[in-house]
N, CA, C and O atoms as a DFTB+ gen file, in Angstrom:
476 C
 N C O
     1  1       4.409       4.290      11.855
     2  2       4.809       3.041      11.228
     3  2       4.171       1.891      11.989
     4  3       4.081       1.919      13.217
     5  1       3.734       0.892      11.260
     6  2       3.184      -0.297      11.911
     7  2       4.305      -1.273      12.231
     8  3       5.459      -1.052      11.864
     9  1       3.957      -2.349      12.916
    10  2       4.944      -3.366      13.287
    11  2       5.470      -4.115      12.071
    12  3       6.575      -4.656      12.108
    13  1       4.710      -4.150      11.018
    14  2       5.144      -4.815       9.801
    15  2       4.796      -6.284       9.781
    16  3       4.543      -6.904      10.815
    17  1       4.789      -6.828       8.570
    18  2       4.551      -8.254       8.360
    19  2       5.850      -8.860       7.867
    20  3       6.563      -8.259       7.063
    21  1       6.153     -10.050       8.351
    22  2       7.384     -10.725       7.952
    23  2       7.069     -12.129       7.467
    24  3       6.296     -12.857       8.090
    25  1       7.687     -12.504       6.333
    26  2       7.595     -13.879       5.818
    27  2       9.012     -14.337       5.518
    28  3       9.828     -13.569       5.008
    29  1       9.299     -15.594       5.838
    30  2      10.605     -16.165       5.516
    31  2      10.396     -17.491       4.797
    32  3       9.587     -18.313       5.228
    33  1      11.123     -17.701       3.699
    34  2      11.055     -18.969       2.968
    35  2      12.232     -19.091       2.011
    36  3      12.571     -18.132       1.318
    37  1      12.841     -20.236       1.969
    38  2      13.890     -20.592       0.999
    39  2      14.928     -19.489       0.766
    40  3      15.159     -19.097      -0.378
    41  1      15.548     -18.989       1.824
    42  2      16.582     -17.979       1.666
    43  2      16.063     -16.593       1.354
    44  3      16.836     -15.724       0.950
    45  1      14.756     -16.363       1.533
    46  2      14.144     -15.067       1.250
    47  2      13.417     -14.580       2.497
    48  3      12.659     -15.326       3.118
    49  1      13.655     -13.320       2.857
    50  2      12.926     -12.681       3.944
    51  2      12.161     -11.519       3.333
    52  3      12.747     -10.653       2.683
    53  1      10.838     -11.501       3.545
    54  2       9.989     -10.434       3.033
    55  2       9.406      -9.661       4.200
    56  3       8.839     -10.248       5.121
    57  1       9.545      -8.349       4.162
    58  2       9.003      -7.466       5.189
    59  2       8.111      -6.438       4.513
    60  3       8.388      -6.010       3.393
    61  1       7.045      -6.042       5.191
    62  2       6.154      -5.028       4.646
    63  2       5.729      -4.088       5.760
    64  3       5.310      -4.524       6.832
    65  1       5.842      -2.772       5.491
    66  2       5.515      -1.754       6.478
    67  2       4.620      -0.695       5.863
    68  3       4.789      -0.340       4.697
    69  1       3.668      -0.187       6.636
    70  2       2.898       0.993       6.267
    71  2       3.498       2.163       7.023
    72  3       3.532       2.164       8.253
    73  1       3.975       3.166       6.283
    74  2       4.629       4.323       6.875
    75  2       3.761       5.559       6.696
    76  3       3.035       5.664       5.708
    77  1       3.823       6.481       7.620
    78  2       3.042       7.719       7.540
    79  2       3.654       8.704       6.547
    80  3       2.954       9.573       6.027
    81  1       4.955       8.576       6.280
    82  2       5.631       9.509       5.387
    83  2       5.250       9.267       3.932
    84  3       4.950       8.137       3.548
    85  1       5.261      10.338       3.111
    86  2       4.912      10.189       1.696
    87  2       5.975       9.391       0.934
    88  3       7.127       9.330       1.363
    89  1       5.597       8.784      -0.187
    90  2       6.537       7.970      -0.969
    91  2       7.827       8.692      -1.354
    92  3       8.893       8.076      -1.353
    93  1       7.756       9.983      -1.684
    94  2       8.952      10.723      -2.094
    95  2       9.993      10.750      -0.963
    96  3      11.190      10.623      -1.220
    97  1       9.544      10.911       0.263
    98  2      10.458      10.970       1.406
    99  2      11.096       9.594       1.657
   100  3      12.289       9.504       1.950
   101  1      10.298       8.530       1.540
   102  2      10.823       7.172       1.721
   103  2      11.797       6.846       0.591
   104  3      12.828       6.215       0.824
   105  1      11.478       7.272      -0.627
   106  2      12.374       7.057      -1.759
   107  2      13.740       7.687      -1.483
   108  3      14.772       7.067      -1.743
   109  1      13.750       8.891      -0.968
   110  2      15.021       9.557      -0.622
   111  2      15.790       8.754       0.421
   112  3      17.011       8.630       0.334
   113  1      15.086       8.212       1.400
   114  2      15.736       7.463       2.479
   115  2      16.398       6.179       1.988
   116  3      17.375       5.727       2.584
   117  1      15.887       5.587       0.917
   118  2      16.472       4.330       0.421
   119  2      17.433       4.535      -0.744
   120  3      18.112       3.593      -1.152
   121  1      17.504       5.768      -1.294
   122  2      18.355       5.969      -2.465
   123  2      19.483       6.977      -2.272
   124  3      20.506       6.869      -2.948
   125  1      19.339       7.940      -1.387
   126  2      20.392       8.924      -1.164
   127  2      21.403       8.324      -0.179
   128  3      21.056       8.047       0.970
   129  1      22.655       8.122      -0.624
   130  2      23.640       7.420       0.211
   131  2      23.776       7.965       1.632
   132  3      23.867       7.181       2.576
   133  1      23.792       9.273       1.804
   134  2      23.956       9.862       3.139
   135  2      22.799       9.487       4.066
   136  3      23.006       9.305       5.266
   137  1      21.598       9.372       3.532
   138  2      20.428       8.984       4.325
   139  2      20.379       7.466       4.497
   140  3      20.096       6.966       5.586
   141  1      20.654       6.747       3.422
   142  2      20.599       5.282       3.452
   143  2      21.607       4.696       4.440
   144  3      21.321       3.693       5.094
   145  1      22.787       5.318       4.554
   146  2      23.843       4.787       5.414
   147  2      23.485       4.785       6.895
   148  3      24.146       4.104       7.679
   149  1      22.464       5.523       7.296
   150  2      22.041       5.516       8.696
   151  2      21.532       4.148       9.116
   152  3      21.637       3.778      10.285
   153  1      20.982       3.397       8.175
   154  2      20.424       2.081       8.510
   155  2      20.929       0.978       7.595
   156  3      20.741      -0.196       7.911
   157  1      21.556       1.302       6.483
   158  2      22.180       0.316       5.593
   159  2      23.566       0.834       5.241
   160  3      23.733       1.524       4.236
   161  1      24.587       0.498       6.082
   162  2      25.923       1.053       5.867
   163  2      26.566       0.580       4.571
   164  3      26.322      -0.530       4.098
   165  1      27.402       1.462       4.007
   166  2      28.048       1.142       2.735
   167  2      28.926      -0.097       2.823
   168  3      29.171      -0.750       1.808
   169  1      29.411      -0.436       4.031
   170  2      30.230      -1.636       4.204
   171  2      29.445      -2.918       3.914
   172  3      30.038      -3.943       3.582
   173  1      28.126      -2.867       4.038
   174  2      27.289      -4.039       3.773
   175  2      27.036      -4.223       2.276
   176  3      26.616      -5.295       1.841
   177  1      27.290      -3.183       1.497
   178  2      27.024      -3.240       0.063
   179  2      28.189      -3.875      -0.686
   180  3      29.349      -3.579      -0.400
   181  1      27.885      -4.741      -1.638
   182  2      28.921      -5.325      -2.492
   183  2      29.376      -4.289      -3.514
   184  3      30.508      -4.341      -3.996
   185  1      28.493      -3.350      -3.844
   186  2      28.786      -2.284      -4.793
   187  2      28.037      -1.049      -4.313
   188  3      26.889      -1.168      -3.885
   189  1      28.645       0.133      -4.369
   190  2      27.995       1.322      -3.813
   191  2      26.742       1.780      -4.566
   192  3      25.905       2.484      -4.000
   193  1      26.608       1.393      -5.820
   194  2      25.443       1.809      -6.611
   195  2      24.387       0.711      -6.650
   196  3      24.689      -0.472      -6.493
   197  1      23.159       1.126      -6.861
   198  2      22.057       0.175      -7.011
   199  2      22.272      -0.646      -8.276
   200  3      22.831      -0.153      -9.256
   201  1      21.824      -1.911      -8.250
   202  2      21.976      -2.752      -9.443
   203  2      20.794      -2.580     -10.393
   204  3      20.937      -2.776     -11.600
   205  1      19.619      -2.211      -9.855
   206  2      18.483      -1.850     -10.693
   207  2      17.703      -0.737     -10.004
   208  3      17.625      -0.679      -8.777
   209  1      17.125       0.148     -10.821
   210  2      16.327       1.245     -10.295
   211  2      15.131       1.468     -11.199
   212  3      15.278       1.581     -12.415
   213  1      13.945       1.532     -10.608
   214  2      12.747       2.003     -11.284
   215  2      12.363       3.256     -10.509
   216  3      11.809       3.171      -9.413
   217  1      12.656       4.413     -11.081
   218  2      12.546       5.686     -10.365
   219  2      11.250       5.835      -9.576
   220  3      10.150       5.689     -10.110
   221  1      11.415       6.128      -8.296
   222  2      10.287       6.379      -7.416
   223  2       9.516       5.155      -6.980
   224  3       8.589       5.259      -6.177
   225  1       9.891       3.973      -7.506
   226  2       9.115       2.766      -7.215
   227  2       9.921       1.621      -6.617
   228  3       9.490       0.994      -5.648
   229  1      11.093       1.345      -7.193
   230  2      11.842       0.171      -6.742
   231  2      13.337       0.382      -6.936
   232  3      13.780       0.938      -7.941
   233  1      14.108      -0.077      -5.943
   234  2      15.560      -0.036      -6.036
   235  2      16.102      -1.335      -5.442
   236  3      15.580      -1.843      -4.449
   237  1      17.164      -1.868      -6.071
   238  2      17.757      -3.137      -5.624
   239  2      19.262      -2.948      -5.459
   240  3      19.936      -2.379      -6.318
   241  1      19.771      -3.445      -4.318
   242  2      21.189      -3.370      -4.009
   243  2      21.743      -4.780      -3.842
   244  3      21.032      -5.703      -3.445
   245  1      23.030      -4.924      -4.154
   246  2      23.728      -6.187      -3.916
   247  2      24.493      -6.039      -2.604
   248  3      25.229      -5.072      -2.408
   249  1      24.309      -7.012      -1.704
   250  2      24.975      -7.008      -0.407
   251  2      25.990      -8.129      -0.333
   252  3      25.902      -9.110      -1.071
   253  1      26.969      -7.975       0.575
   254  2      27.958      -9.026       0.800
   255  2      28.208      -9.105       2.302
   256  3      28.420      -8.087       2.962
   257  1      28.179     -10.350       2.844
   258  2      28.491     -10.540       4.265
   259  2      29.901     -10.063       4.547
   260  3      30.776     -10.135       3.685
   261  1      30.119      -9.570       5.770
   262  2      31.457      -9.117       6.127
   263  2      32.277     -10.190       6.835
   264  3      33.388      -9.924       7.293
   265  1      31.731     -11.406       6.928
   266  2      32.464     -12.529       7.509
   267  2      32.453     -13.699       6.528
   268  3      31.530     -13.819       5.722
   269  1      33.473     -14.564       6.587
   270  2      33.517     -15.715       5.674
   271  2      32.261     -16.561       5.827
   272  3      31.764     -16.709       6.943
   273  1      31.752     -17.102       4.783
   274  2      32.279     -17.209       3.426
   275  2      31.906     -16.040       2.522
   276  3      31.944     -16.191       1.301
   277  1      31.543     -14.870       3.078
   278  2      31.251     -13.651       2.328
   279  2      30.158     -13.866       1.281
   280  3      30.321     -13.500       0.117
   281  1      29.054     -14.457       1.704
   282  2      27.944     -14.724       0.787
   283  2      27.311     -13.431       0.300
   284  3      27.290     -12.425       1.009
   285  1      26.794     -13.476      -0.927
   286  2      26.142     -12.310      -1.512
   287  2      24.634     -12.503      -1.545
   288  3      24.124     -13.620      -1.632
   289  1      23.941     -11.374      -1.471
   290  2      22.483     -11.378      -1.499
   291  2      22.015     -10.083      -2.144
   292  3      22.816      -9.188      -2.418
   293  1      20.719      -9.991      -2.383
   294  2      20.146      -8.743      -2.874
   295  2      19.049      -8.300      -1.919
   296  3      18.381      -9.116      -1.285
   297  1      18.883      -6.995      -1.836
   298  2      17.771      -6.440      -1.073
   299  2      17.038      -5.489      -2.010
   300  3      17.641      -4.618      -2.638
   301  1      15.724      -5.678      -2.089
   302  2      14.883      -4.879      -2.982
   303  2      13.898      -4.087      -2.144
   304  3      13.206      -4.646      -1.292
   305  1      13.834      -2.780      -2.386
   306  2      12.890      -1.903      -1.716
   307  2      11.839      -1.485      -2.735
   308  3      12.166      -0.887      -3.761
   309  1      10.582      -1.798      -2.454
   310  2       9.489      -1.418      -3.327
   311  2       8.605      -0.433      -2.573
   312  3       8.182      -0.693      -1.446
   313  1       8.335       0.692      -3.209
   314  2       7.594       1.778      -2.579
   315  2       6.311       2.019      -3.359
   316  3       6.337       2.232      -4.571
   317  1       5.180       1.983      -2.643
   318  2       3.892       2.297      -3.250
   319  2       3.090       3.193      -2.306
   320  3       3.182       3.045      -1.087
   321  1       2.311       4.116      -2.854
   322  2       1.486       4.952      -1.979
   323  2       0.405       4.100      -1.328
   324  3      -0.100       3.154      -1.933
   325  1       0.051       4.442      -0.087
   326  2      -1.064       3.738       0.548
   327  2      -2.297       4.645       0.573
   328  3      -2.227       5.793       0.134
   329  1      -3.407       4.147       1.074
   330  2      -4.678       4.863       1.030
   331  2      -4.711       6.113       1.899
   332  3      -5.560       6.979       1.690
   333  1      -3.806       6.229       2.871
   334  2      -3.823       7.358       3.802
   335  2      -2.850       8.464       3.409
   336  3      -2.673       9.418       4.167
   337  1      -2.219       8.360       2.248
   338  2      -1.251       9.360       1.814
   339  2       0.165       9.026       2.237
   340  3       1.095       9.773       1.935
   341  1       0.337       7.923       2.926
   342  2       1.653       7.467       3.347
   343  2       2.235       6.508       2.326
   344  3       1.955       6.594       1.130
   345  1       3.051       5.595       2.826
   346  2       3.785       4.683       1.949
   347  2       3.708       3.256       2.440
   348  3       3.794       2.992       3.639
   349  1       3.544       2.338       1.505
   350  2       3.720       0.917       1.789
   351  2       5.132       0.587       1.316
   352  3       5.436       0.689       0.128
   353  1       5.995       0.191       2.257
   354  2       7.376      -0.169       1.948
   355  2       7.518      -1.673       2.059
   356  3       7.297      -2.256       3.121
   357  1       7.888      -2.292       0.952
   358  2       8.114      -3.740       0.919
   359  2       9.607      -3.975       0.725
   360  3      10.214      -3.436      -0.201
   361  1      10.197      -4.792       1.614
   362  2      11.624      -5.102       1.565
   363  2      11.769      -6.607       1.364
   364  3      11.233      -7.398       2.141
   365  1      12.491      -6.996       0.323
   366  2      12.741      -8.418       0.062
   367  2      14.249      -8.622       0.068
   368  3      14.967      -8.065      -0.762
   369  1      14.722      -9.431       1.019
   370  2      16.149      -9.746       1.127
   371  2      16.307     -11.204       0.723
   372  3      15.751     -12.103       1.354
   373  1      17.071     -11.421      -0.333
   374  2      17.187     -12.763      -0.914
   375  2      18.650     -13.186      -1.032
   376  3      19.478     -12.457      -1.577
   377  1      18.950     -14.370      -0.514
   378  2      20.285     -14.942      -0.647
   379  2      20.430     -15.427      -2.085
   380  3      19.695     -16.312      -2.524
   381  1      21.376     -14.846      -2.815
   382  2      21.529     -15.162      -4.240
   383  2      22.840     -15.848      -4.564
   384  3      23.061     -16.243      -5.709
   385  1      23.710     -15.997      -3.585
   386  2      25.024     -16.580      -3.813
   387  2      24.882     -18.066      -4.138
   388  3      24.280     -18.814      -3.368
   389  1      25.433     -18.496      -5.275
   390  2      25.345     -19.897      -5.705
   391  2      25.999     -20.832      -4.703
   392  3      25.620     -21.999      -4.604
   393  1      26.975     -20.334      -3.962
   394  2      27.671     -21.166      -2.982
   395  2      26.765     -21.557      -1.817
   396  3      27.078     -22.499      -1.088
   397  1      25.659     -20.859      -1.630
   398  2      24.777     -21.153      -0.496
   399  2      24.004     -22.447      -0.689
   400  3      23.479     -22.993       0.281
   401  1      23.919     -22.959      -1.930
   402  2      23.184     -24.196      -2.186
   403  2      23.800     -25.395      -1.487
   404  3      23.089     -26.324      -1.105
   405  1      25.116     -25.385      -1.317
   406  2      25.788     -26.524      -0.713
   407  2      25.964     -26.422       0.793
   408  3      26.524     -27.327       1.412
   409  1      25.499     -25.342       1.386
   410  2      25.673     -25.161       2.821
   411  2      24.627     -25.962       3.568
   412  3      23.429     -25.831       3.317
   413  1      25.088     -26.789       4.484
   414  2      24.182     -27.582       5.306
   415  2      23.878     -26.806       6.568
   416  3      24.785     -26.374       7.278
   417  1      22.596     -26.631       6.844
   418  2      22.197     -25.900       8.036
   419  2      21.538     -26.857       9.006
   420  3      20.608     -27.580       8.648
   421  1      22.024     -26.858      10.232
   422  2      21.397     -27.654      11.285
   423  2      20.329     -26.796      11.950
   424  3      20.487     -25.577      12.019
   425  1      19.250     -27.394      12.439
   426  2      18.233     -26.607      13.125
   427  2      18.839     -25.876      14.315
   428  3      19.710     -26.408      15.004
   429  1      18.375     -24.666      14.548
   430  2      18.924     -23.855      15.631
   431  2      18.641     -24.456      17.000
   432  3      19.384     -24.195      17.946
   433  1      17.597     -25.245      17.126
   434  2      17.237     -25.808      18.426
   435  2      17.755     -27.228      18.626
   436  3      17.351     -27.895      19.578
   437  1      18.629     -27.699      17.761
   438  2      19.123     -29.057      17.867
   439  2      20.386     -29.094      18.728
   440  3      21.343     -28.360      18.482
   441  1      20.368     -29.948      19.726
   442  2      21.551     -30.113      20.568
   443  2      22.379     -31.310      20.138
   444  3      23.392     -31.625      20.763
   445  1      21.958     -31.969      19.086
   446  2      22.688     -33.141      18.623
   447  2      23.576     -32.768      17.441
   448  3      23.275     -31.821      16.715
   449  1      24.662     -33.503      17.244
   450  2      25.550     -33.208      16.131
   451  2      24.882     -33.531      14.799
   452  3      23.957     -34.341      14.729
   453  1      25.371     -32.877      13.739
   454  2      24.860     -33.157      12.418
   455  2      25.268     -34.574      12.014
   456  3      26.419     -34.969      12.199
   457  1      24.336     -35.325      11.473
   458  2      24.576     -36.715      11.114
   459  2      25.044     -36.828       9.676
   460  3      24.443     -36.236       8.779
   461  1      26.093     -37.567       9.450
   462  2      26.608     -37.799       8.106
   463  2      26.554     -39.293       7.850
   464  3      27.028     -40.091       8.659
   465  1      25.974     -39.664       6.722
   466  2      25.858     -41.079       6.380
   467  2      27.042     -41.497       5.513
   468  3      27.437     -40.779       4.595
   469  1      27.599     -42.663       5.816
   470  2      28.700     -43.208       5.023
   471  2      28.145     -44.104       3.940
   472  3      27.092     -44.719       4.109
   473  1      28.845     -44.178       2.841
   474  2      28.397     -45.008       1.725
   475  2      28.751     -46.451       1.962
   476  3      28.453     -47.306       1.127
C-alpha cells in the first residue's frame, strides 16, 4: 500500500490509495460486516446497511458522530483495478448534516476568542 493522497475541502475529505490486493478482496473488506468492523465499527454507522451499492465498484455508508451534536456524514468507497493487478481505493468522507451549515469554526491555531459583531 502506498502512503495515499489526501485532499480536504468544504467538509469533504478525499483519500486515494493503491493497494497490492485484488479488487475482489478489497470489496470484501469494505462490504462484509465482520471484516469492515475491524476498521469501521458498527457504532460509527447511522444504519448497519449501505445506503447505495454498485456491486464490486462502489459502496456508501451513512455515519453518525457519537458525541453531540451527533452530526451525520457519508463515506463512499470506490474500487477500481490498477495497472499492476491491485486496487485503487478512493475514500470520500463528506459532512452531509444540514445542521453543520450554521456551525462556526474558529481556526485551530487561533489563540484569540471568536469575535461577534453587534448590530
